[in-house]
C-alpha positions in Angstrom: 12.3 -61.5 -35.6 11.1 -59.1 -32.9 13.7 -56.8 -31.3 14.4 -56.9 -27.6 12.6 -53.5 -27.0 9.5 -54.9 -28.8 9.4 -57.8 -26.4 9.8 -55.5 -23.3 7.0 -53.2 -24.5 4.8 -56.3 -25.3 4.3 -55.1 -28.8 2.0 -57.2 -31.0 1.7 -56.4 -34.7 -1.8 -56.0 -36.2 -2.8 -59.2 -38.0 -6.4 -58.3 -38.7 -7.9 -57.1 -41.9 -8.0 -53.3 -42.1 -11.5 -51.8 -42.8 -12.7 -48.5 -44.1 -13.7 -45.4 -42.1 -17.4 -46.5 -42.1 -16.5 -49.2 -39.6 -15.2 -46.4 -37.3 -18.7 -45.0 -37.3 -20.0 -48.4 -36.2 -17.4 -48.6 -33.5 -18.4 -45.1 -32.3 -22.1 -46.2 -32.3 -21.3 -49.3 -30.3 -19.3 -47.6 -27.7 -21.8 -44.7 -27.4 -24.7 -47.1 -27.0 -22.8 -49.1 -24.3 -22.1 -45.8 -22.5 -25.8 -45.0 -22.4 -26.7 -48.4 -21.1 -24.5 -47.7 -18.0 -26.7 -44.8 -17.0 -29.2 -45.8 -14.3 -31.5 -42.9 -15.3 -31.8 -44.4 -18.7 -33.2 -47.6 -17.3 -35.6 -45.7 -15.2 -36.9 -43.8 -18.2 -37.0 -47.1 -20.1 -39.2 -48.5 -17.4 -41.5 -45.5 -17.8 -41.7 -46.2 -21.5 -42.6 -49.8 -20.8 -45.6 -48.6 -18.8 -47.1 -47.0 -21.9 -46.3 -50.2 -23.9 -47.9 -52.5 -21.3 -51.0 -50.3 -21.2 -51.5 -50.7 -24.9 -50.5 -54.4 -24.8 -53.0 -55.4 -22.1 -55.7 -52.9 -23.1 -55.7 -54.4 -26.6 -56.3 -57.8 -25.1 -59.0 -56.4 -22.7 -60.8 -54.7 -25.6 -61.1 -58.1 -27.5 -62.2 -59.9 -24.3 -64.9 -57.4 -23.4 -66.2 -57.2 -26.9 -66.5 -61.0 -27.3 -67.9 -61.9 -23.9 -68.9 -59.2 -21.4 -69.8 -56.1 -23.3 -73.3 -55.9 -21.8 -72.4 -56.7 -18.1 -71.6 -54.5 -15.2 -68.8 -55.1 -12.7 -67.7 -53.3 -9.5 -64.4 -51.5 -9.4 -63.3 -50.1 -6.1 -66.9 -50.4 -4.9 -68.2 -48.4 -7.9 -70.3 -50.1 -10.6 -68.8 -49.8 -14.0 -70.5 -50.7 -17.2 -68.2 -52.7 -19.5 -70.0 -51.2 -22.4 -68.9 -47.7 -21.3 -65.4 -49.0 -20.7 -65.4 -50.3 -24.2 -66.3 -46.9 -25.5 -63.4 -45.3 -23.5 -60.9 -47.8 -24.9 -62.3 -47.4 -28.4 -61.2 -43.8 -28.3 -57.6 -45.0 -28.4 -58.4 -47.3 -31.3 -57.1 -50.4 -29.6 -58.1 -52.7 -32.4 -54.9 -53.2 -34.3 -55.5 -50.6 -36.9 -53.6 -47.6 -38.2 -54.4 -45.3 -35.2 -53.4 -48.0 -32.7 -49.8 -47.6 -33.6 -50.0 -43.9 -34.3 -51.4 -43.3 -30.8 -48.8 -45.5 -29.2 -45.9 -43.6 -30.8 -47.6 -40.3 -29.8 -47.8 -41.2 -26.1 -44.4 -42.9 -26.1 -42.9 -39.7 -27.3 -43.1 -38.1 -23.8 -40.6 -40.5 -22.3 -38.5 -40.6 -25.5 -37.9 -36.8 -25.5 -36.5 -37.0 -22.0 -34.2 -39.9 -22.9 -32.9 -38.1 -26.0 -32.1 -35.0 -24.0 -30.0 -37.1 -21.7 -28.4 -39.0 -24.5 -27.4 -35.8 -26.3 -25.5 -34.3 -23.4 -23.7 -37.6 -22.6 -22.8 -38.7 -26.2 -22.2 -35.4 -28.0 -22.1 -32.5 -25.5 -19.3 -34.0 -23.4 -17.1 -34.4 -26.5 -17.3 -30.7 -27.1 -17.1 -29.7 -23.5 -14.1 -31.9 -22.6 -12.2 -31.6 -25.9 -12.7 -35.2 -27.0 -13.8 -34.4 -30.5 -10.3 -33.4 -31.7 -9.0 -36.8 -30.6 -11.6 -38.6 -32.7 -11.0 -36.4 -35.7 -7.2 -36.8 -35.5 -7.8 -40.5 -36.5 -8.2 -41.4 -40.2 -12.0 -40.7 -40.2 -14.0 -37.8 -41.5 -16.2 -35.4 -39.7 -19.3 -37.0 -41.1 -18.2 -40.4 -39.9 -18.2 -39.1 -36.4 -21.7 -37.6 -36.8 -22.9 -40.8 -38.4 -21.7 -42.9 -35.5 -23.5 -40.7 -32.9 -26.6 -40.7 -35.0 -26.6 -44.5 -35.2 -26.3 -44.7 -31.4 -29.2 -42.3 -30.9 -31.2 -44.1 -33.6 -30.8 -47.4 -31.7 -32.4 -45.7 -28.7 -35.3 -44.4 -30.8 -36.0 -47.8 -32.3 -35.6 -49.5 -28.9 -38.3 -47.2 -27.4 -40.7 -46.9 -30.4 -40.2 -49.2 -33.3 -39.6 -52.5 -31.5 -42.6 -52.2 -29.1 -44.9 -51.2 -32.0 -43.9 -54.3 -33.9 -44.7 -56.4 -30.8 -48.1 -54.7 -30.7 -48.7 -55.6 -34.3 -47.8 -59.2 -33.6 -50.1 -59.3 -30.6 -53.0 -57.9 -32.7 -52.6 -60.7 -35.2 -52.7 -63.3 -32.4 -55.8 -61.7 -30.9 -57.7 -61.6 -34.2 -57.7 -64.1 -37.0 -53.9 -64.3 -37.6 -54.3 -66.0 -41.0 -56.0 -63.0 -42.4 -54.7 -60.2 -40.2 -51.0 -60.7 -41.1 -51.8 -61.0 -44.8 -54.2 -58.1 -45.0 -52.2 -55.8 -42.7 -48.6 -56.4 -43.7 -48.7 -52.7 -44.9 -49.0 -51.7 -41.3 -45.8 -53.4 -40.5 -44.1 -51.6 -43.4 -45.7 -48.4 -42.1 -44.3 -49.0 -38.6 -40.8 -49.5 -40.1 -41.2 -46.3 -42.2 -42.4 -44.3 -39.1 -39.4 -45.6 -37.2 -37.1 -44.6 -40.0 -38.4 -41.0 -40.1 -38.1 -40.7 -36.3 -34.6 -42.1 -36.4 -33.3 -39.7 -39.1 -35.0 -36.6 -37.8 -34.5 -37.1 -34.0 -30.9 -38.3 -34.3 -29.9 -35.2 -36.4 -31.8 -32.9 -34.0 -30.2 -34.4 -30.9 -26.7 -34.1 -32.3 -27.3 -30.5 -33.5 -28.9 -29.3 -30.2 -26.2 -31.1 -28.2 -23.4 -29.3 -30.1 -25.2 -26.0 -29.5 -26.2 -26.4 -25.8 -24.0 -29.3 -24.5 -25.3 -29.4 -20.9 -28.0 -31.7 -19.7 -30.4 -29.3 -18.0 -30.3 -26.5 -20.7 -30.6 -29.3 -23.4 -33.7 -30.6 -21.6 -35.2 -27.1 -21.5 -34.6 -26.6 -25.2 -36.3 -29.9 -26.0 -39.2 -29.1 -23.7 -39.6 -25.9 -25.6 -39.5 -27.7 -29.0 -41.9 -30.4 -28.1 -44.1 -29.0 -25.4 -44.3 -25.2 -25.7 -44.6 -25.2 -29.4 -47.3 -27.8 -29.2 -49.3 -25.7 -26.8 -48.7 -22.6 -29.0 -49.8 -24.3 -32.2 -53.0 -25.7 -30.4 -53.8 -22.2 -29.1 -53.3 -20.6 -32.6 -55.4 -23.2 -34.5 -58.1 -24.1 -32.0 -61.4 -22.9 -33.1 -62.3 -21.7 -29.6 -59.3 -19.4 -29.6 -57.8 -17.6 -32.7 -58.9 -20.2 -35.3 -55.9 -19.4 -37.6 -54.9 -21.5 -40.6 -54.1 -25.1 -39.7 -50.6 -24.7 -41.2 -49.7 -23.1 -37.9 -49.6 -26.6 -36.6 -46.4 -27.1 -38.6 -44.4 -25.3 -35.8 -45.1 -28.4 -33.7 -42.3 -30.8 -34.8 -43.8 -33.8 -33.0 -47.1 -33.3 -34.7 -45.3 -33.1 -38.1 -43.6 -36.4 -37.4 -47.0 -37.8 -36.3 -48.5 -36.8 -39.6 -45.6 -38.3 -41.5 -46.0 -41.5 -39.6 -49.7 -41.7 -40.2 -49.0 -41.3 -44.0 -46.7 -44.3 -43.8 -49.4 -46.2 -41.9 -51.9 -45.3 -44.6 -54.3 -43.2 -42.4 -57.2 -41.3 -43.8 -56.7 -37.5 -43.2 -60.3 -37.1 -42.1 -59.8 -39.5 -39.2 -56.8 -37.6 -37.7 -57.4 -35.8 -34.4 -57.4 -33.0 -33.6 -58.8 -31.3 -36.6 -58.0 -29.3 -38.7 -54.5 -30.6 -39.8 -52.1 -29.5 -42.5 -51.5 -31.7 -45.5 -49.2 -34.6 -45.4 -46.8 -33.1 -47.9 -46.5 -30.0 -45.8 -45.5 -32.0 -42.8 -42.9 -33.8 -44.8 -41.6 -30.4 -46.0 -41.3 -29.1 -42.5 -39.5 -32.2 -41.3 -37.2 -32.1 -44.3 -36.4 -28.4 -43.5 -35.5 -29.3 -39.9 -33.2 -32.1 -41.1 -31.5 -29.8 -43.6 -31.0 -27.0 -41.1 -29.4 -29.5 -38.6 -27.0 -30.8 -41.3 -26.0 -27.3 -42.3 -25.4 -26.3 -38.7 -23.4 -29.5 -37.9 -21.3 -29.0 -41.0 -20.4 -25.5 -39.9 -19.7 -26.3 -36.2 -17.7 -29.6 -36.8 -15.5 -28.0 -39.5 -14.6 -25.3 -37.1 -12.9 -27.8 -34.8 -9.1 -27.7 -35.1 -7.4 -31.0 -35.7 -3.8 -32.0 -35.0 -2.8 -35.1 -36.9 
């Protein structure tokens, strides 16, 4: 029978089934994801990402329509005559035909908005925990340090798949509806598996990288500058080093561009021919996997060192 003090304090005993610490990671991921959804800036960036998706979505339909009906005609756009045959050649450079490079190009261009979103997510979900002293509160509970990291990585991975994997799957479904779906889905089911593999690689690599850089920098603006350096400056530097019109160094110098490494890993999952990858030359697929694996290992070692340094009072 409950005591009088229990009644006054409105105490209710726990009647649920206790779970392991892994469920704490899921709870952290759920709360973190809801926290990101409250940010208006996230919805604005999500709308920017949808512009890329809708371009590929409608351009893929336009490509089929022009090819089947009006490839030889000329129309006027803003008072200027435009040959639909030339428009087809322009769209064909993006490989909008439901093949390997259709999805590879989509993920490549979608990465510009994804990088900005992840820099915002890192400062909100991880950096604030270190800046405001929330991490010792989490770790004082019966969970381990890696459960905290796993929860944050799951929340960031949900953002990555929301921006990249889910729209790519919709494009694959649309391609099957535009072409002969009875043969497309059966002959190109490996593309669906490749999209899922590409999304898995992006999820693991980018989630670890976001958490590690957020622990290091913590603030939004410096974190955005670090990410711009990783994904913009290093890309420009690698292009300048390998471009035949400049220094024409070994193509392995492209490995310093992490987004290009992820792009190569994704094209391997999609089954792309190395000779069809642009720009040329490119390093081998296994070299890109080695570079991505080295980045993931470095992030895990850094997180192990920094999180273990946090003092906990139980």
